[in-house]
C-alpha positions as CSV (number, residue, x, y, z in Angstrom):
1,M,-18.6,41.6,-19.7
2,S,-16.5,40.9,-22.6
3,K,-15.2,37.6,-23.3
4,A,-11.4,38.7,-23.0
5,I,-12.2,40.4,-19.6
6,A,-14.3,37.5,-18.4
7,I,-11.4,35.2,-19.1
8,T,-8.9,37.5,-17.6
9,A,-11.2,37.9,-14.4
10,T,-11.5,33.9,-14.1
11,A,-8.0,33.2,-14.1
12,A,-7.6,35.6,-11.6
13,I,-10.0,34.2,-9.4
14,V,-9.1,30.6,-9.9
15,A,-5.0,31.6,-9.1
16,M,-6.5,33.5,-5.8
17,I,-8.6,30.4,-5.0
18,G,-5.9,27.8,-5.8
19,G,-3.3,30.1,-3.7
20,S,-5.5,30.6,-0.6
21,A,-7.8,27.5,0.0
22,L,-6.8,24.4,1.6
23,F,-6.0,21.5,-0.6
24,V,-7.7,18.0,0.0
25,S,-5.2,15.2,0.7
26,M,-4.5,12.9,-2.1
27,N,-6.2,10.1,-0.4
28,G,-9.0,12.1,0.8
29,S,-8.7,10.3,4.2
30,D,-9.3,13.2,6.2
31,D,-11.9,14.7,3.7
32,P,-15.7,13.6,4.4
33,F,-16.6,14.8,0.8
34,A,-13.7,13.5,-1.2
35,Q,-16.0,11.3,-3.3
36,C,-18.1,14.4,-4.3
37,R,-15.3,16.9,-5.3
38,G,-15.2,18.4,-8.5
39,S,-12.6,20.7,-7.8
40,Q,-9.2,20.2,-5.9
41,V,-10.1,22.8,-3.2
42,G,-11.6,22.3,0.1
43,G,-13.4,24.5,2.5
44,G,-11.4,26.7,5.2
45,A,-10.1,30.0,3.3
46,I,-13.2,30.7,1.1
47,G,-16.5,32.1,2.4
48,G,-17.3,33.0,6.0
49,P,-19.3,35.5,8.2
50,F,-20.9,38.5,6.2
51,T,-23.5,41.0,7.2
52,L,-25.7,42.3,4.5
53,V,-29.1,43.5,3.9
54,N,-32.2,41.6,2.5
55,G,-35.0,42.6,0.0
56,D,-37.1,43.7,3.1
57,G,-34.5,46.3,4.2
58,E,-33.7,43.9,7.1
59,T,-29.9,43.7,8.3
60,V,-28.9,39.6,8.1
61,T,-25.9,37.9,8.5
62,D,-24.7,34.5,7.0
63,I,-26.3,32.7,9.7
64,D,-29.6,34.0,9.1
65,V,-29.1,33.3,5.3
66,I,-27.4,29.9,5.2
67,E,-29.9,27.6,6.8
68,H,-29.9,25.1,4.3
69,P,-27.5,24.0,1.4
70,T,-27.0,27.1,-0.1
71,L,-25.8,28.4,-3.9
72,V,-24.1,31.8,-3.5
73,Y,-23.7,33.9,-6.7
74,F,-22.3,37.5,-6.8
75,G,-23.6,39.6,-9.6
76,Y,-25.9,42.6,-10.3
77,T,-29.4,43.3,-11.5
78,Y,-28.3,45.3,-14.6
79,C,-25.9,42.6,-15.9
80,P,-27.1,42.3,-19.3
81,D,-26.1,38.8,-20.1
82,V,-23.9,36.5,-17.6
83,C,-25.8,37.2,-14.5
84,P,-29.5,36.3,-15.6
85,L,-28.2,33.0,-17.3
86,D,-26.4,31.9,-14.2
87,A,-29.2,32.7,-11.8
88,A,-31.6,31.1,-13.9
89,R,-29.1,27.9,-14.1
90,N,-29.0,27.9,-10.5
91,A,-32.5,28.2,-9.9
92,V,-33.0,25.0,-12.2
93,A,-30.5,23.2,-10.1
94,V,-32.8,24.2,-7.0
95,D,-35.8,22.7,-8.5
96,L,-34.1,19.5,-9.6
97,L,-32.9,18.9,-5.9
98,D,-36.5,19.7,-5.2
99,E,-37.5,16.7,-6.9
100,E,-34.8,14.7,-4.7
101,N,-36.3,16.2,-1.6
102,I,-33.2,18.5,-0.7
103,E,-34.2,22.0,0.0
104,T,-31.6,24.3,-1.1
105,T,-31.5,28.1,-1.2
106,P,-30.4,30.2,-4.0
107,V,-28.7,33.4,-2.8
108,F,-27.8,36.4,-5.2
109,I,-25.4,39.1,-3.8
110,T,-25.0,42.3,-5.4
111,I,-21.7,43.8,-6.4
112,D,-23.5,47.0,-7.3
113,P,-25.3,48.4,-4.1
114,A,-25.2,51.9,-5.6
115,R,-28.0,50.8,-7.8
116,D,-29.2,47.7,-6.4
117,T,-31.2,48.6,-3.7
118,P,-33.0,46.2,-1.4
119,E,-36.1,46.5,-3.3
120,V,-34.4,45.7,-6.6
121,V,-32.5,42.9,-5.6
122,K,-35.8,41.4,-3.7
123,E,-37.7,41.5,-7.0
124,Y,-34.7,40.5,-9.2
125,A,-34.2,37.5,-7.3
126,Y,-37.9,36.3,-7.0
127,N,-38.0,36.6,-10.8
128,F,-35.7,33.8,-11.0
129,H,-37.1,31.5,-8.1
130,D,-39.3,32.1,-5.3
131,R,-37.0,31.2,-2.5
132,M,-33.9,33.0,-4.1
133,I,-32.6,35.5,-1.7
134,G,-31.4,38.8,-2.8
135,L,-28.7,40.7,-0.8
136,T,-27.2,44.2,-1.1
137,G,-25.8,46.5,1.6
138,S,-23.3,49.2,2.0
139,E,-20.3,49.5,-0.2
140,E,-18.2,48.3,2.8
141,Q,-20.5,45.5,3.2
142,V,-20.7,44.1,-0.1
143,K,-16.7,44.3,-0.4
144,A,-16.4,42.6,2.9
145,A,-18.6,39.6,1.5
146,S,-16.6,39.5,-1.8
147,Q,-13.6,39.5,-0.1
148,A,-14.6,36.5,2.3
149,Y,-15.4,34.6,-0.8
150,K,-12.6,35.7,-3.0
151,T,-14.6,37.2,-5.7
152,Y,-13.7,39.8,-8.3
153,Y,-15.5,42.9,-9.4
154,R,-14.7,46.5,-11.0
155,K,-16.7,49.3,-12.3
156,Q,-16.3,49.9,-15.8
157,D,-15.5,53.6,-16.8
158,S,-18.3,55.4,-18.2
159,D,-19.4,59.0,-18.7
160,D,-22.8,58.5,-17.2
161,P,-22.9,57.5,-13.6
162,E,-26.3,55.7,-13.9
163,Y,-25.5,53.4,-16.9
164,Y,-22.4,51.2,-16.6
165,L,-21.3,48.0,-16.4
166,M,-19.4,45.8,-14.0
167,D,-16.5,43.2,-14.5
168,H,-16.8,40.4,-12.1
169,S,-16.0,37.0,-11.5
170,T,-18.9,34.4,-12.1
171,F,-18.2,31.3,-9.9
172,T,-21.2,29.9,-7.8
173,Y,-20.3,28.7,-4.5
174,L,-22.1,25.8,-2.4
175,V,-22.0,26.5,1.4
176,L,-23.5,24.0,3.7
177,P,-24.6,25.3,7.3
178,E,-22.2,23.1,9.1
179,H,-19.4,23.0,7.1
180,G,-19.2,26.3,5.2
181,F,-18.0,26.6,1.8
182,V,-17.5,23.2,0.2
183,E,-17.3,23.5,-3.6
184,F,-17.6,26.1,-6.4
185,F,-19.4,25.9,-10.0
186,R,-17.9,27.6,-13.1
187,R,-20.4,29.0,-15.8
188,E,-20.0,26.0,-18.0
189,T,-21.3,23.8,-15.4
190,T,-24.7,22.6,-16.0
191,P,-27.8,22.7,-13.6
192,E,-27.8,18.7,-13.9
193,Q,-24.3,18.7,-12.6
194,I,-24.7,21.4,-9.8
195,A,-27.5,19.1,-8.6
196,A,-25.9,15.9,-8.5
197,T,-22.8,17.4,-6.7
198,T,-24.9,19.2,-4.2
199,A,-26.8,15.9,-3.5
200,C,-23.4,14.0,-3.0
201,Y,-22.3,16.7,-0.6
202,V,-25.8,16.7,1.3
203,G,-25.5,12.6,1.4
204,A,-22.0,12.8,2.7
205,T,-23.3,14.9,5.9
206,S,-26.1,12.2,6.6
């Protein structure tokens, strides 16, 4: 994805998040996670139920997948640059959290189900982390999951039906089993920052 397209897509997603999410109160008195938030948005409008297919070809829902604090990322396995870097960063964050005895689950949801079969996403996810869950599904299932998380994706024009690129947003979403979406991380967020923020949220739930 070109830098110009990436910037445009990111701006569009930020606008959607800002317009649709619930803003936390200024004093944070009603927000149990106020001390953890790195963004100005709270949970409520982002995230929610989804039905997808895992690497074993089994139909799963968000309840099956989000059993622990979860880092959710939307990308595709043919992505030449952004997705591998983000998936690797999320995997490092998970390992850092393991050192703090905080079990988290990295999830990779494809936006390219035509090429990303269950077998493909399973191998791709495992190559980054043995706990990373790769998810795919029908075009309708993927679209519904993307819309729930307010993500953006679009297939670029190509003369070759098998070799094409996808424009897409690049946020990673922190989702807690009992609370749903609580935070998002941009591309420039480091694994250390993701781990520290996630640990803060987990601590606030205890």
